C-alpha positions in Angstrom: -3.8 25.1 0.1 -6.6 23.9 -2.2 -6.6 20.6 -4.1 -8.1 22.6 -7.0 -4.9 24.2 -8.4 -6.3 24.7 -12.0 -2.8 23.6 -13.3 -4.4 20.6 -15.0 -7.1 22.6 -16.9 -5.1 22.5 -20.1 -4.8 18.7 -20.1 -1.5 18.2 -18.3 -0.6 16.9 -14.9 2.4 17.0 -12.7 4.3 13.9 -11.9 5.8 13.2 -8.4 9.2 13.8 -9.9 8.2 17.2 -11.2 7.7 16.8 -14.9 4.4 17.9 -16.6 2.9 15.3 -18.9 -0.4 14.9 -20.8 -3.2 13.3 -18.7 -3.5 10.5 -21.2 0.2 9.6 -20.9 0.8 5.9 -20.4 2.4 6.6 -17.1 -0.6 8.5 -15.9 -3.0 5.9 -17.3 -1.1 3.2 -15.4 -1.1 4.8 -12.0 -4.6 6.1 -12.6 -5.8 2.5 -13.1 -4.1 1.6 -9.8 -5.9 4.5 -8.2 -9.2 3.0 -9.5 -8.1 -0.4 -8.1 -7.3 1.2 -4.7 -10.8 2.7 -4.5 -12.4 -0.6 -5.3 -10.3 -2.3 -2.7 -11.4 0.4 -0.2 -15.0 -0.6 -1.0 -14.2 -4.3 -0.7 -13.0 -3.9 2.9 -16.5 -2.9 3.9 -18.0 -6.2 2.9 -15.2 -8.4 4.4 -16.3 -10.1 7.6 -12.8 -11.5 8.3 -10.7 -8.8 10.1 -7.5 -10.5 8.9 -8.6 -10.1 5.2 -9.4 -6.5 5.9 -5.9 -6.0 7.2 -4.4 -7.7 4.1 -6.4 -5.4 1.9 -5.2 -2.3 3.8 -1.6 -3.6 3.4 -2.2 -3.9 -0.3 -3.6 -0.3 -0.4 -0.4 1.0 1.3 1.7 -0.8 -1.3 -0.4 0.6 -4.1 0.2 4.2 -2.9 4.0 3.5 -3.1 3.6 1.9 -6.5 1.6 4.8 -7.8 4.3 7.1 -6.6 7.0 5.0 -8.2 5.1 5.1 -11.5 4.7 8.9 -11.1 8.5 9.3 -10.9 10.1 9.7 -14.3 13.4 11.6 -14.0 14.2 11.0 -10.3 14.3 7.7 -8.5 11.3 7.1 -6.2 12.6 7.0 -2.6 10.6 3.9 -1.5 10.1 1.6 -4.5 8.5 -1.9 -4.3 11.1 -4.5 -3.5 11.7 -8.2 -4.5 11.0 -9.1 -0.8 7.5 -7.6 -1.1 6.9 -9.6 -4.2 8.0 -12.7 -2.4 5.7 -11.9 0.5 2.8 -11.6 -1.8 3.8 -14.7 -3.7 3.8 -16.6 -0.4 0.3 -15.4 0.4 -0.9 -16.7 -3.0 0.7 -20.1 -2.2 -0.8 -20.1 1.3 -4.3 -19.4 0.1 -3.9 -21.9 -2.8 -3.2 -24.6 -0.3 -6.3 -23.7 1.7 -8.6 -23.6 -1.4 -7.3 -26.7 -3.3 -8.7 -25.6 -6.7 -9.7 -28.5 -8.9 -10.8 -26.7 -12.1 -12.1 -23.4 -13.5 -14.5 -21.5 -11.3 -17.5 -19.3 -12.0 -16.5 -16.1 -10.2 -18.6 -14.1 -7.8 -20.7 -16.6 -5.9 -20.9 -14.3 -2.9 -20.8 -10.5 -2.6 -17.3 -10.3 -1.1 -15.7 -12.6 -3.7 -17.5 -10.8 -6.5 -16.0 -7.5 -5.4 -12.6 -9.1 -5.2 -13.1 -10.4 -8.7 -13.8 -6.8 -9.9 -10.6 -5.7 -8.1 -8.7 -8.6 -9.9 -9.8 -7.5 -13.3 -8.8 -3.9 -12.6 -5.4 -5.2 -11.4 -5.0 -7.1 -14.7 -5.9 -3.9 -16.7 -3.3 -2.0 -14.6 -0.7 -4.6 -15.4 -1.5 -4.2 -19.2 -1.0 -0.5 -18.9 2.3 -1.0 -17.0 3.5 -3.5 -19.6 2.7 -0.9 -22.3 4.6 1.7 -20.4 7.6 -0.7 -19.9 7.9 -1.0 -23.7 9.1 2.6 -23.9 10.2 3.6 -20.4 11.9 2.0 -17.4 9.6 0.2 -15.0 11.3 -1.8 -12.3 11.0 -5.6 -12.4 9.7 -5.8 -8.8 6.9 -3.4 -9.6 5.9 -5.4 -12.7 6.1 -8.7 -10.7 4.1 -7.3 -7.8 1.2 -6.2 -10.0 1.2 -9.6 -11.7 1.1 -11.4 -8.4 -1.6 -9.0 -7.0 -4.2 -10.2 -9.5 -3.3 -13.8 -8.6 -3.7 -12.9 -4.9 -7.1 -11.2 -5.4 -8.3 -14.3 -7.4 -7.3 -16.8 -4.8 -8.6 -14.7 -2.0 -12.0 -14.6 -3.7 -12.0 -18.3 -4.1 -11.0 -18.7 -0.4 -14.0 -16.7 0.7 -16.3 -18.8 -1.5 -14.8 -22.0 -0.1 -15.4 -20.8 3.4 -19.0 -20.1 2.6 -19.4 -23.4 0.7 -20.1 -21.4 -2.4 -17.2 -22.3 -4.7 -18.8 -23.1 -8.1 -16.8 -24.9 -10.8 -17.6 -24.5 -14.5 -17.9 -28.3 -14.7 -19.4 -30.0 -11.7 
């Protein structure tokens, strides 16, 4: 079976739940932005020296696949949606890294290559969140999904700061 089905040539795509929608549908835009984020996280893994951080990023990618599937489900419930427990786990990671970094002000992002890449990921996560919020104004989007994406940008931010702190490269706007 080929990945080139030609079924999207007229500007529509099929959702996980079976419906056909326009490719510029808010739902498609939301999960398409998460797909972009996933690709950038994939690239970020290659410049992470810390194997634990690489594993965290792989876990995020696995979550993103499920979240994209959930967003691509309109008329039927997605079989494995993001849960409140997963939101809490990500929240705890944010708190753990916040404690390690000890931020004291606004930072200039991107002091090292790895943190710069995570900052690109963070901005894409925030754009995805905006798309998801727009979708949620007219269609059902689960609260845990919305919370997870919100927390994800926080996590990518603080992880970037942690990498800078470890390299003694954390730069504040006001020194």
